[in-house]
N, C-alpha and C positions, 0 to 999 in steps of 0.2 A: 504493500500500500504506500502511495506517495501522498504526503501531507504538506500543504502549503501553510506556513506559519506567518501570520501578519501581526505587526505591532504598529498600530496607527497612532501618531501624535497629532497635535493640532494642525501642523503644517508639514508633517513628515510621515514617512512610512518605511519601516524596516521589514524585510522579509527573508525567508529561507524556504527552499523546497527540500524536503527530507524523505529519502526512501527508507521506510521503517524496516525493511528487510535488511538488517545490518546497520540501521540508523546512520546512513550515509548522507551527508549534506551534498546535494547535487548542484545547487547554486545559491547565491546570497546576494542581497542588494539593498539599496537605500534610495528613497525618493525624498528630495528636499524642496522646500519653498513651494509647497502645494498652495495654490491660490494666490501666490505672490510672484512678482516679476523675477525671472531668473530660475524658474523651476527646472530641476535636473534629476535624471535617474542614472544611478551608477550600479551596474550589474556585473557580477563575476561568476563564471562557471568553474566549478571545481576541476582542477587539472589543466586548465587553459590559462595561458599567460595573458595579461592585459585585462582592461575593463571595457565593457560595453557601455558607452555614455550616450544618453539621449537628452538633449536640451530643447524643450518646447513648452509652451504654456499649458498648465493644468489647472482648470478652474476649481476642481474639487477632487475628493478621494476616488470618485468613480473614474475620472480621467486617469488618475495615477494608477489605479489597479488595472485598468485596460493596458497601460504601458507595461506594467509589471508582467502581465500575462503574455503580452507580445514578446517581451524579452525572454521569458521562460521557454517559448516555443520557437525562438529565432533559430534559423538553420545553422548559424555559425556559433552563437553564444548560448543558445538554448539548452535546456537539460532534458526536455521531452519533445516528442514530435507533435503532440496534439494535446489540447486542453482536457480532453477526455481522460488523459492519464492522471489528472489530479483527482484523487479519490476523496479528499476531505480538506477542510480549511480549519485551522485552529487560530482563534483570535485572542490576543492578550487584551483583557479588559481590566481597567484600573480599579473600579469601585463597584461592589455589589451590595454594600451596606451589610445588613444581617440576612439578606434574602437567600444567599447561597453559601454553603459551607464547603462546597466542592465544585469542581468543573461540571458544566452541564451542556447537553446538546441544545443548540439555540433554536427556539421556536418563537411564536408570537408572544407567548406569556413571558419568556425571558427578555425579549426586546422591550416589552412594556415595563418590566421591573427595572431594567437598566435606565430607561427614561426617567423613572421615579427617583433614581439615584444621581441625576445630573447635578442637583444642588450640592451634593457631597463632593463631586469632582467635576466642576464646571469647565476645566481646561482639558480634561482627558476623556470623560465618557462620551461627549458629543462626537469626538473624533473616532472613538471606538465604534460607535453606532454607525457612523458614516461608512466605515470599512465593512461592517456587517451588511448594511443595506446595499452597498456597491457589489459585494460578492453575490448577494441574492439576485441582483439584476443581471450580472455578467455570467455567473456560474449557476444557473437555476437547477435545483435538484441535487446539487452537491451538498452533502451534510456538513454542518459547521458546529464547532464547539467553542464555548467561551471559557477561558481560563482566567481566574480572577486574582489580582494582586493581594486582595484582602482575605481570600478563602482560607489560606494556611493558618491565619491567625484567629480563625473563628473558634478554635479550641481554647482560647484564653478564658480563664475564670472571670467572673464578675469583678472580683477584687483587683484584677489587673486592668480591666478596661473602663471601669467607672471613673469619672472625674468628681472632684469635690464641689459639685454644683447641685442645684435642686434636681432631685430625681425626675421631676416632671419634664425637664428639658431633654433627658434621655428618652422618656416615653413619647414625648410629642415630636421631637425633631431628630432623634437618633444621635444625640451628642454623646459620644463615647470614643474610646480609643479603638481604631480599626487595624492599624498597621499596614505596611505595604512591603514591596519586594518579596512577597510570599513565595513566588515560584523559585526565586534565588535561594532563600533560606531553606526551603524544602529540599532543593536539589543538593546543596552543599552539605547539609546535615546528613542526608542519606549517603552521600559519597564519602564523608568522613568515617562513618561507621564501616563502610566497605573497605576503605584503606586501612583501618585499624583492625579489621577482621573481627569486629564485634557486632552483636545484635543491637540495633539502634534502640530497642526497647529497654536496654540496660544502661544507656548512656545519657549523661547530662552535658549538653553542648551549648556553647555560646557562639553564634554565627555572626560575623562582622562583615556586612555588605558595605564596603567603604569606597564610594565613588563620588561623583559630583553631587548626587543625592546619596545619602548614607543612612543606614539603619542597623540596629543590632537586635537579635532575637534570642530569647532563652528557650531552648528546645529540650524538653524533658521527656525521654522515652519516645522520641520521634514527633512529639506534639508541641506546638508553640504555646508557651504559658505566659509569655510577656514579650513586648517589643517596644522599641524606642519611638517610632513614628506613631502619631496619634489619630485624631479626628481628620487631620490632613497630613501630608508629608512634611509639614513645617516643623513639627515637634521633634525633640530628641537631640541627636548629635548636631554639632556645628557642621555645616556642609559647604559646598562650593560658594553658593550665594544665599543660602538660607540660614537664618540665625539659630535655629534649634531652640532648646529650652531657654526661656527668659522669664523674668518677673512679669506677670501680666499687667502690673500697674505701669510698666514702661510704655504700654500702648497708648492709653489716654494722655500720659505725660508728654510723649513725643508729638501726639496729634495737636495738643495745645501749643507746645513750644515751636513746632515747625509749620503749623497751620495746615496739617494734613487731614484729608477726609479718609473714609474707610478704604477706598481704592489706593490712596497714597501710602497709607501705613502698610497695607498689604504688599504693595510693590517694594517698599523699603525692606520689609522682613524677608521677602521671598527672592528678590533679585539684586539687592544692593548690600546684603549682609554676609554672614559666613566668613570664610577665610578671605574672600575678596574684600569685604568691609573692614576686617581687622588689618590685613596687610596693606591695602591700598594698591596692590600690585596686580593681582590676577585671581581668578577662580581656579586656575590650573596649578596643582601642587608642584609640578616640575618648575614652573616659573617662580613660585614662592620659595622653593628650596634653593634655587640658583641665587635669588635675591638675598636670602638669609646667609648664604656662604660668602656673599660680598659685603656683609655687615649690616643689612637692613634689619633694624631692631623690630619693626612692626611685622615683618615676615616671619622672624623667629618667634615672635609672640603668637602669631597665627598657628604655627606648627605646634608649639608647646600647648596652647589652649585646646587645639583639636585632639591631640594625643591624650591629654588629661581627661577630656570628656569621655573618650572611648574607654579608658582605664576604669573610670567611675562606673560605667554601665557593666563592664565585665565583672567587676567586684560585686556590684549590686545584684546581678543575676545569679552569681555563684551563691550568694547568701539566700536569695529567693528559692533556689532549687535545692538548697541544703547540700551542696556539693558541685564539683565540676570535673569532668573527664577530658574535655577537649575544647579548644578555641579555634575557630576557622576564620581565615582571612580570605575575602573574595572581592570581586568588582575592581574597577580601575586602580584605585589607590591600594586596596588590599592585596591585589595580585602583583602590582609593580612597584609599590613603595617600600623598597628595602629599608631605607632609613626610618620611615614612619613605623613599620612593623617593629623594628628594634626599639624605637622610642616608646611604643605602646607596651611592649613586653618587658621593658627594663623595670627593675625594682618590684617585680611581681613574684619573686621567689617564695614569699610567705604564703602565696596562694597555690604554690606547686608548679609555677610556670618557669621553665628554664630554657632560654633561647639558645640554639646552636647557631652562632653568627656565620659560620661557614655555610651551613645548610640554608640559612636565610638569604644568602647572596644569590637569589634566583628571581626570575620574573615570569609570570604567566604559566607556571608548570606545576602540576600536582606534586607536592613535596611535603614531607614532615619536617618542620623547621625547629622542632624542640630537640633537646639533648636526649639520649637514650634513657637517662635516669630521671627525666622530667615527669613528675607525677601527673601533671596536666599536659596532654599532648597538644601541640600547636601545629596547624596545617595550613598550607596555602593551596586553595582549590579554585581554579578558574570556574566561574559560574556558567551555566548553560540553560538559561531560561527558555530558549527556543525548543530545546530537546524535551523539557518538562511539558511544554504546551503540546508538542507533537505526540508524546507518549500518552497524555491524557486524551488527546483527540482520537488516537488509535484505539484506546481502551473503550471509550464511550461509543464510537462509531461501530466497533465490532459487536 
């Protein structure tokens, strides 16, 4: 079975075509600037050098998906001869609220439920829905599956997801912690158990998805029991441009001082803060590390503050689970940030974490980076959210 995996953003679309017989990626691509001047598709076929690039206007996601399908069946760069070879489509969907605790086959009821969740993810769910509707029009009859960022965290107990607000706000509006990056946390926790040769049911794992968007999850016996992102992806760790945890009283204070309305303060916290806001240099950790080495004090402060926040969550989740067997680093910074991993793991011996600095000197490769005598194992595991989506799609369609 061949599964097309789609990840639709507000103006972008990532995709992979995966042959589930052997889980082989046949092609991969990215469409950028959908509905904006300068729209472009970049497509790569596995085993073929060079990229297939198409620059042309795309007014919406339907136009973009048409181009994706044309690239997939292109005589030179395509991976299949005909669209009929696409057996199913798996969609990444950001927010399902409390409606779905697992992936589902998409039907009219599911689409209606996702529309009800637009208020919870106004930037992402409309784009996800556009991708679903475009596939319905272009690939009629092909089964589709929705895989939700929030689903993995639906196992959290009430004590982990409630806020200290009037309970009626949870009942009326669904104001609670939902958590995100669920497919990533699910994948790397299972892969960690596999690498350690242990049953995941017997493990207490902290998974650190550290990228431009970043979150940490406490995974006890294979189930998420807590996570750092909350009602939105703004809560938790300091990120590329997101502030993460702050005193809520800062919001009205800054609105008064800076003359900001609700949209203005939202933009400040989501797009001008994080390591970009602290360093004043960039949201890219490579740029910040270079600036810190050249003596930029604010860049060094950004790195130190980021690492300390991660350490606090690891320690907190170890306490919450009453133990810790493994810590996993994944996503852009987690997979490639040699210095950042060392900074996070330093002075954590009391918790049983001992880093092997030589083993840690690696990027983007499945590796155990703790010493042989480390009580808590530390692992670097590249995430593969697309494969999780494809596997769930295969399971549900079959």
